[in-house]
N, C-alpha and C positions, 0 to 999 in steps of 0.2 A: 289530416292524414299524415302530413310530413312530421308533425310533432309525435304522433304515435310511432311512426317508423324510427325516428331518432331515439325515442325512449326505449324501444325494444332493442336497438343496436347497443345502447349503453349497457343493457342487461347482460349482453354477451361479451362485454369487454370494452374498455375505454378507447382503445385505439380504433381509428376508422378501418373498415374492412378494405383489404386489398386482395388482389388475385392470389398473392402468396399466403396470407394469413387467414383468409376467410374460411377456406375449406376445413382446416384443422379446428378452428374455433367452433364450428357448427356441426362437426362430425358427431354422430350418435344422438342428435336431437331430432325429434319429429316436429314438424311445423304444419299446422292445420288452420285453414281459413275457411269459415263457413258462412255463407249468405243464407239465412234461414227464412227470409220472407221476401216478397216481391210486390207487395200491395201498399197503397197509402192507407190513411185512416178510414177512407170511404170504400176500400176494397178494390180500387182501380189499380191497374198495373203501374209500377214505377221501376226505374233502373237503379235507384240509389244504393241498395244493398249489394247488388251484383257489381256495380261500379266500384264500391269500396273493396269488395273481395278481389276484383281484378287488379286494381291499383295497388293495394297492399301486397298482394302476392308478387306483382312485378317488382315492387320496391324491395321486398325481402330477397328475391332472387338476385336483383342487382347488387344487393349488399353482400352477397356471397353464400346465401343458404343453398345447399345442394338441391338440385331439382328432384333427385330420387327420394329425398326425405321431406319434401314439401308438397302438400296437396291443397287444392282449393276446390270447394264443393258448393253447389247451389241447389236449393230446393225449389227453384223457380221452374214450374212446369213448361213455361214458354221457351226456356233456354235449350239450346242444342246439347248442353252439358248437364242437364238436370239429373238429379239423383233422388231416390225415395229416401224417406227417413231411415228405413232399415239399411239401405245401401250406404248412407252417410255413416251410420254407427259402425257398420262392418268395415268400411274403408279406414276410418279413424282407428278402430281396434287393430286392424292389420298393420297399419303404419306404426302406431305407438308400440306395438309388440316388438318391433325391430329397432327401437330407439333406446339404447341402454343408458344414455346420459341425461335425457330430459325431454320435456314436452313444452311446446308453445302452442296454445289453443286460442284462436280468435273467432268470436261469434259476432255477427252483426244482424240485427233484426229489430222488430218493434218489441217494446217491453211494456209491462203493466206492473202494478204493485204485487201481483201474484207470480210473475215470471216473465218468460220470453216466448214470443211466437216462434214455433219451430215447424214450418211447413203447414200442410193441411192437417197434421196430426194433433194440432192444438198447442198447448203451452208446455214448456220445459220449466218446471218449478225449481227453486233453489235446491231442494232435496234431491230431485232427479238429476240435476246438473252435477251436484257433488258426487252422486253415485257413479255417473258416467266417467267423470274425471278420475275418481279413485280407481275404477276398473281399468281405464286406459293408461294411466300414468303411475299408479301406485305411490311408492315413496320417492320416486325420482324427482329432481327439481322440476317444478312446473310453473309456467306463467300462463295465467288465464286472463284474457281480455274479453269483456262483454260490452259491446257497443250497442246500447239500447236505452230507451227511456226507463227510468226506475231501476236500472241495472244494479244499483247499490243493494238491492234485495239479495243478491247472490254472495255478497262479501262474507257474511258470517258462516253460511253453509260451506263455502269453498275454502275458508281459512284453514291453514295447516302449516306446520313448521317448514315444509318443503315447497310452499307455494307463495307466489306473488299474484295478487288479484287486482286487476285494473278495471274500472268501470267508467262509463261515459256520464253517469249521473248518480246522485244520491238516491237512496231508496224512495224518497218522497217527491222526486223531481223528474221532469222530463229532461231529455238531453238536448 
């Protein structure tokens, strides 16, 4: 988690964030952290994805990302903060529409060679993820992080001149 946070901070500028320079550096960027699953491989509840969402969001806010342009969402039905798939898509769309400078999108879930688990709705395929990112962020600079097994399957679909795509694993490997 610390390495991911450090890498993301480098993307926004080499200087460490301080109270004086953080706000300006992150103005106009939408930051979204989504926990898209809550089960282990056997279907039993686990906290790993929500823990990652919580900790990464706290780290990003501590680094200076403005609270008003940073949202974290979970599809975990046991959470008091749960959202439906439609609510997640709508919330991300609303936030990114107000972000003229860029988007940082972080997804954490289980992955397969076909895509990523996205709540009870099933899988987000590389093509559907690319369509969502294109609708949300358009031509603005965009960083997409997919933390899931086999997440390398998203690289080709998400590739664009305005994007940086980071994944937790190659397309044929678990993370």
